N, C-alpha and C positions, 0 to 999 in steps of 0.2 A: 162656048159651050152651049149648046142646047139644048138639056136637060136641067130642070131643078134638082136634078138629085147630085147633082155637083155642090151644092150649098150643104150639102149633109156634112160634110167635110169642118167646115166655118161653126156649125150649127152645134156641134161634138167639141169642136175648140170652144169657144163659149161657153157651154155648159163643165169642162172642164176647168175652164180658169176661174169662173164662178165658186167651184167647189173648192177648189184649192184656197179661194179666198175664205169660204164659209169656214171650212174644217181647221184653216191652218191655227194654232193655238200657242204660245212660244211657252206657254208654262205649264203645255200637256206632262202628264207625270210620267205616264208612260213614252212619252214620243211618239208613238203610234201614229197620232193626227199628224204628225208633222210633215214624217215619211212620206204618209199617204198626201199629202199636199205638195208634194214634191213629184210624186209619181204623176199627180194631177196635170202640174205644169210639162212636166216632159212629154203627156200625154197630148196636152192643148198645144202646144210645140211641133208633134208629130201632124195633128190632123190641120193647123193651121198650114206648113208648108207642105200637105197634101195637096190644102185648094188652092196655097199662089201657085205651085207648078200647073193647074188644069186653070185656073182662071187669068191668068199673068200671060200680058198685051203684049208683051215686048218682046225680044228675040230669045234664042236659042240657048244661051249663055245665061239668061234671067231667070227661063225656065229650069236648067240643070243646076243652078245655084239653091232653088228652091226645093228640089227632088234629094238635093245632098242635105240640107237642111230638115228635110222631113226624116231621110233612113237614119241619120244622124240621132236625132230625137228620138224614133223607134226604137234604134239598140240600146241607147242610154234609159229608156224607160221598162226595158227587161230588165234591165240590171237594178235599177230603183225597186221593180215591181219584186224581184228575188230579195230584196232587203227587206222590205214592207213585209212579206209573205214569212222570212224566216224570222223577224221580230214579231208578228202579230201570234205565231204557231209557239212563240217560245221554242224554238229549234235550233235558233242559231242565238247562244247566250252568251259568247265572248265578246270581248270587246271591240275585238278586230279581226271576226272570223276568217281565217284565207281563203275558204270557198266566195267571201264576198271582194275579199282583195283582188282574187286571181278573176271575178268577172267584170269588176269595175278596170280593174288593168288589159283586159282584153277587147273592152268594149272601147275604152279609153284607143290604143294603140289602131285599133282598125277604124275609128273617125276621124284621127288625124290622117290617115292613109284616103280616105274618102275623099277629104278637103285637099290635101294638097298635092293628088296625084289620079291620075286618069284609070287605074287600073281596078279600081271598086264600082266605079258608073261611066262608063265613056260619053252617054248624049242622053236626051229626051225625046222619044219617037213619038209620034199622035197613032190614035188608031179610034177605032168606032167610038167609044164613049169617053175620049178625053186623051190623056199623055201617059205614057209610061216609061221606066228607065232603062235605058241599053245597057245591059249588063257587060263588065269588064273584065280581064282575068282573076281579080280574086275576089269577085263579086261571092263566090263560093265561102271564103272566108269569112264575111260577112254573115251569109246564111246560118255556117255552123257554130257562130259564137251567141248567134239568135238563137238557135236548139238548143244549144249548150244550158242558158238560161233558163228559157223555156222547160226543158227537162228537170232540171234541177229545183227550181218549183213546183212542178210538180210533183215530183218526190218528196221536199218539205211538205206540202199539203195531204198526201195521202199517208207519210209515215206519222203527221198527227192526228191523222183520223182514226188510224190504227192505233195507235197508243193511247190516245184516249178512254178514260172508262164513263165519261158524263153522254150521256145523251144529247144534253144540249150543246155542250160543246162542237159536237160532231156536226150538232145540223149549222152551227154558225159555221163552220169550217165549210160544210158543204155548198153554201152559197157563194163563197170565194171561189171555190174549186170548177162550181158552173162556171161562174163569169169567165175563167180565167180558160176553161175550153172550149167557150163562144167566143172571145178576144183570139184565140190563138189560130181555131177554125177558120173563122171572119177574115184573118189579116193571111193563110192563104191564098186568096181568090186576088191581094195586090198584087203576086207574085205571078198570076195565069196569065195578063197581057203581054210579059216580057214573053213568055214561051209560046205567045200565039193566037189565043187565047181571047176572043174578043169579047170578054163579061164585063158585067160590072162588079166593081171593088167595093168589097162590103166591110173590110178593117174598121172604117171610121166607125159604120155602125155599131160596129159589133166593140167598140171602145164604150161607146154609151153605154149601152146594156151589161157590159165588167162594170160599169161605174156604180151604175144603179144597184148591183147585186152587192158589191164590196162594200157601197153605203149601207146596208142593208142588213150585213152582215158586222160591220163595225157599230150600228145600232143593237143589237142583237149581245153584241160585248161590251154593252154599256158605256161606251166609247166616244159617242156624241149623240148628243137630245136629237133625236131625230124631228122632234114636231118644230122644234126652233130654225132648225134647217131648213125645212119644207117652207116657214113663214120668212125667210129670209130669202131664199127662191122665189117665192111670191112677190114678195116688197120688188123685189131686183127687177123682175118682168112686168110688173105694173108700169115700173119708172121706164125702161127699154120701151114699153108701148106708147105711154104718154107721149115722152119727150119724142119718139120717131113720127110718132102720129103729126105733132107739132110741127117739128122740123119740114117733114115730107110736104104738108101744106105750106108753107113756107118755101120750099121748094118749086111746088108745083104753081105757086102764085106767079113767083119771080120769073119764072121758065115762059106763061103766058103771055107776062106784061115782056118781059126782052127776050122771045125764043133765041137760045143759043143751041148750036149741036152738042148731043150728050151721046158719048161714045160710047158711055154701058146699055145693054139692051133692056136692062131692068134695073130703072132708077129709084123706084120703090124701095123693092128689095135691098140693094144697095144703102139708102138711104138709113133703113132701117137696120143693116148689120154695121153701119160707121155708127149710130148711137150706141146700138148695142155694145160695141166697144167702147164707145165714150161710159156709158151708166159703171161696165166692170172698173175702169178705169179710175172716176170717180170715187165707187163705192172704197177702192182699194187708198187710194190719198184719205179716205175721209178714217179710215181704219190705221192705217201706219203714220200717215205723214205728219198729220194733225196733230194726234197724240205726241208727236217731238215735240212738234211745235208747242205746242201748249205745256208740255213737262220741261221745255227750255221760259215762257216765258212766267207759268205760273205751275211750278209744281206740289203744291197743297190738292189741288184737285184731278191733277190726271195722274201723279203718283202714288196716291196716299196709302197703296201698301208698303210700297217699298218704306215713306216715313215710319209707320208702325213697326214692318220689321226693326229698322234703324233705329226707330226708342227703343222697344223691348232689351235689343241686344246693348244699347247702353246704358238701360237701367239695370242689366245684371252689375253695374261694375259701380253702383253707385253705394255709400257706406252708409249715408245720413240724406234728410231730408234737403237740404240746400243742394248736394251735389244731385241730387233728382228734378232739383229745379231749371239746373244750370244743362242739365239735357234735355229737357222739352223744351227751352227757351233757344238751345241751337238746334235745335232738328226743327221746330215750329219759324223763327226769325226768317229765316231766309228759303223759307218757301211759301211766305205772304207777302203783300207788300206793301209793309208798313215802317213809319220811320223810329217806333218805340214799343216794346213789348216789355211785360215785368210778371209775375208770380208774386201773389200775396200768401203768406202761411200762416197759419192760424196758431198763434203762442199757445201752448198747452196751460201754462200758469194763469195766465191772465186773460187768454181769453181775443186778446187785438191782434189784430190782422195785421203783418208786417212785410213789407217787401224785401223779398229774401232774397230776390236779383232779376236786373232788366236787362236789355240789352237797348240798343239804339240811342240819340240823344237828340237835343236841338228843344224849340220852345214848348213840344208835346210831352218830353219828360214826365213819367207817370209821379205821384206823388207819393209819400211815403208809405203811409198806412190807414188806417181807420180802424174807431174800437168794435165792439163785438155787438154795440145797439146799432150798428151803420143799418141801415136797409137792404145793403150789400149783402153782410153778413149772413143774412138769412136765405138767400136767393138762391134756390134749389134749381135754375136752369138758366142758361144765358139769357142775357139781355145786350141787348142792342140801342144805345143811346137813340140813335135817328129815330127808330120805331118807337120805342117810348114816348118820345118826342112828338110825332105823328099821332101818337094815339089820344095825347093829349088836347093836340088840336083838333079833331076829331069826336074829342068827349068817349071816346070807347076805353074805356075804365077795365071792364073786366070782371076777375074776382078783385082787382085794387081799388082803393080809396083814391080818389084824386091827389090828397097830400100825400101818400105814399109815392105815388108815381113823381110827384112835385121834387119830393127829398128825395129820390132815385135820380134823376135828371140833375140834381143840385151834388149831388154825391160823382158821381160820373164826370160834372165838368170840374168841380175840383180836383179831380186826380187827371185828369186829363184821359180820360178814357171813352173810348168809341165803343167796344164790347167787351163784357166781362163773362166769364165763363168758367163754374163752379168746380172746385175739384170735390167731388164726393166718393165718400169712401164709409159704406155700411148705414148709407142714410144720412151721412152728416156732412157738412163743408167742412176742409180740412185746408182749403186755401180756395184761392180765384185766379186765374188766366186772364191778363189784361192784354188789352192792344189799344194802339193811337188809333187815329184817325189813318185811313188808306194814301199812299200818294197820291199823286195827279187827281184826287175827289173821284177816288174810286169806293165803292159803298158795299158793305160784305151783305151775302146774299144766304140764305138757308145753308144751301153747298157749305158754306165756308165755317157754317157754323157748327153744321153735323161733321165736319171733319174734324174740329176744335173740340168738339165734345169728347169724339173719338180719343183724341190725345189728353185731352186733358184727363179721362177717364182711368186710362191705362197708367198716367204718372199719379192718380189720388191712390189706385190702385197698387203700386210701388212704395209709395210714402205709406201707408199705412203696413204694408208689410216690413218695412224699417222701423215704425216706430212700435211695433208687437215684437220683431227681434230684440230690441233695444230693453224693452219693457221684460223680456223674457231672461236678457244677459243683466239687467238688473237685480232681478227677483235672485238671479243663484249667485250675484255678488252680494247680495242683503243674507243673502239666508248664509253664505260662507261665513261671511263677517260676523252676525248674530251666532253663530253656532262658536268662533274664535273666539270670541267678546264673551259669553257665557262661560266660557272654561276656564278663561284669566282672569276673570273679575272672581269665580268660584274661587281659583286657588289662593288671590290675595284676599278675600273677603275675611277667611278663618285667622291667618297669622295677624289682619289688621285688628280684630278683634283682642287678640292676646295683647299687642301692644300699646291698642287705648285703654286696655284694662288695668295695666302696669304702669303708664303715664297716670292715669287717676291716681295708682296708690301713692306713687313717688307724690302729687300733688297736694294730695292729704296729709301726709307723713314730713315734708317738708321741713330741715331745720334752720333752713337761711334763705333769704331773698333771690339768691343767684337759682339755686334749686329751683324753688317754687316757679321763676321766670322760665326757667326752661324747660320744666314739666308743663307749664300752660301752653307752650307753642307744641309741645308733641300732641296735646289733647285738641288743640284748635286743629291741628294740619291733620291730626287722624280722623275727624269730624269730616273736615273736607275732603279725603281720599275718600272715606266711607261714603260721600253724597255724591261722587262719580262713580262710585263702584255701583251704586243701587242704579244710575241713571245705565249704566250699560248692561244691566243685567234688563231693565225696566226695557231697552232698546233689544234686545235679543229675545226676551223673553215675555212681551206682553199678556196681561192677563185677560181674559177673554170681554167683551161686554156685555152689559148687563141692561139691554136698549129697553127703554121703558118711555110712557108720555112724561115727561117733562118740558117745563115752562121755561124755555131758554131768558128768558126776560127776568124773571126774579130771579133766577142758578146767576143770571151776571150780576146784577144789584149786591145778590148775597155776596159774591166773589170778591167784588168793587172794596164793600165793608172790610173782606176779612183780608184783604193786599194792603189797606190803606194803615188797618189795623197792628201790621208786622212791624211797621217804622213811621210813627207818627209824625215826626219832627223833618220828614223829605217834603220838600219842594214840589215831589213830581203831583199832578193832578190825573184825576182819571174818573169818567162817569159814563152813566149810559142816559140813551137818549131813544125817543119814538118809542118808550115799551112800558105804555099806562095801559093797555089789556096783556092778557096773557098772549103767548107765543110760544104754541106746543109745539113740539119737533121729537124725535124718536132719537133718546141720544141715551148715555152713558155719566149721570153725574160726578162720579171720582173722574172718571176722564176729560169729559170738560171744564171741571176747577182746573185739572191740569193742564189742559190746553191756556186756558185764561189765564194762569199763572205763569207758563215760559212765555208767552207772547208780551204781557203787562211787565215782567222784568226783565225782558230783551229790550221795550222803549225805554224803560229807567235805566237802562246801564248806558244805554246811548245818549240818553240826554237826562239829568236829573233832575231839571225844571222842567222837563214837556209833559206833551197834554197827551194821554189814552183817552180816546173816546170809543162808547161799545155803542152800532145801530145796528137797525132789522132792515131786510129786504125779503118781502115773502109773496108768496102767488100759490097756486092750488097744490103743485106736486111738490114742494120745498120751501126749506127757512133759510135764509141766508143770513150770516152774523157776521159783520163787519166790523175789525179793530182795525181802527188808525192813528195815527200816532203823527206827532210833527215834530219829529226827533232825526231831521237832517236824511232819511230815505238811504237808498245805498245806489250803487251804478247797479245799471243793467246784468252786465257780466256776473255781479254778484249775485242779482236776483234769481238769474237762471239758477244758481248750482246751490239755493239758500238750503233747500229740503234733502239735499244730498248727506249723507253720514259722515260725521269727522270734518266738515267742510266749514270752519271757524275762521273771523277776522279779528277775532279778539286772540290776545296774548296767552288769557290764562282759559278759551274754553274750550270744550269737550268737543263741540262740533255736531251734538247730538240731540240737542234742543229743539231745532224745527225738524229734524227728524220723527223724533218722539212724538210731536203734533201731527207731521202727518200720518204716520202708522195710526195713532190713536184715532184720528177721523176717518182711514181709512177701515180701520174695524169697527165703528158707525157708521157705515155704510155711505159715508159721506165723502165729498170733495174740499179740496184745502186750495187755495191759489191766492197767488203776491202780486202786486202790482204798489211798484216802488217808484217813487217821485225825487229825481236825485236832487240833494242837496232843501228837500222839505219835509216828507216823510214818507209814509208806506204805511199802504192798508193791505189785509190779512183778509180774504172774504173764505169765511166756513160754511157750507151749503149742506145740512143737512133736510131728509125726507120729513115731510109731515106727519104727523099722529092723526090729528083733523083737522076741521075747517077751526077758524078762528071765532072764542069764544063770544 
């Protein structure tokens, strides 16, 4: 080959390969980018085969092989181009259009004939500007299929341009039509040498122009970011020049030191072409091979999108918070190399964070939980223990106090937690996703934390939705129960009054002791039944709260005196502590009195010689009244259901006392929670809004 013009096919092939790598998108919505990438590969093989046919230094058989490769790729490129144009113009909407099936079938049949018989190409002959194929008896069939594909391609383009009513759409199609005309017209020159015309072949140069125009059309169609594509082209070209220059310099130095015969006429050009091929292969490895390897080793970083999709899909099947926790653990545990992982959930009543689920075992097993007062409970951002310890060593405290950071490290050490990611829902922490130390001494970086925060955020939203649905169902059930209860209580109340009145009359006019005894029993049981009916009615239709500024300390002392005055002979102890000065909150005095009596009565019934203590905790926003006793407490399962209507552990209880307490507190705009110490006692915390500052 005596002209540098023969390098054009190789340059076109490299351009095609780079374009295929850049344009290919596995997740492309319309798959147009993927089909265009296949077209680029076919054109790259066509150009590379044409280059090898002309520059190959071997025998005629070798040149013939590369000529067949070039012809086969050119024919398949015409079918792929037809496929691409049909989808791009939306003129072939069927899943498997018959036209495409015929095109691919004819191209495949001709390619088989091309490779396994001499009927299409007999040999390769030299001419002034290189080599050309000597046609066989069936070369006309090859040309016929090629013309068939291109005629269909032009028909689809012209039909789309004629039917579209959008001017901008017509302009987009015009770019592709011009590119197709250029590549077809220039490709005709590739057949002229076989007809005896010694001219330069322009088909390879035409394929370059075709690619540029089609790329511009795709950009206009908003299917590819042109700026990003150009940036990638420039980056690959820079790598090519730098590595090629270094490689050529090394070869030049070696050739000067140890002269060796070079068969190539243009060693510098050849070196650059080799390096260009290396850069393209290296880029493909970075884009396709490396992510697959990373996905096998560490899927948290490499396949975060798939993990999020799987998490969302599984969360739809979750029916409560613990099932959502199990989904989160199953998704994240295998995606990060750690020996243990767990999720702590905030208990709705006690505020304590308990371990709701864990995976993994060993010496680094996570702790059981921590109190709401722990520094971990109010962390609203991810915390890495080693990062905190490093900041302590460097005295880089930021917005934290030194004592707070030391407490944070100590708490994470106690729980064997290396990284903690809060589950935030509506600016409030509902739980904590925790992991132990990584295996093999690995460390957590910002990519890890960012991925875990995304997963934790999705889980927190799912837990919040589950809780909201649960509360809605609870309200619906309570409304239904309240309506039924009110109806039943109303129906019982009237005949109960008649029974009690008749029993009182019999008791007053009793002629003997037996009649007096049984009449008294009827009166007592009627009174007890009347109290139960009043409880039902109060739960079903409570009065509206008459809120005012109330001194909770004084009201507690007054309730204490009234409760003890009911039964002075009882050994039950009740007292109020920490109430030397007025403690003002917004409350209803009657509601507060009933809450006090219900709680004190429950403690006395649990243990007649027990102790009931009322204390207070306050801050700028709320006042918390703590009702504590030493009357044996209750199991955790009972504490979780203590505020449920009609739930009771007493043989003669209605199960409405604590439900009424919760409803009255809610009507006053407060919050009530329970913390039971099994075998010891129970703490009931009622938080009310402050009316003003402490006086």
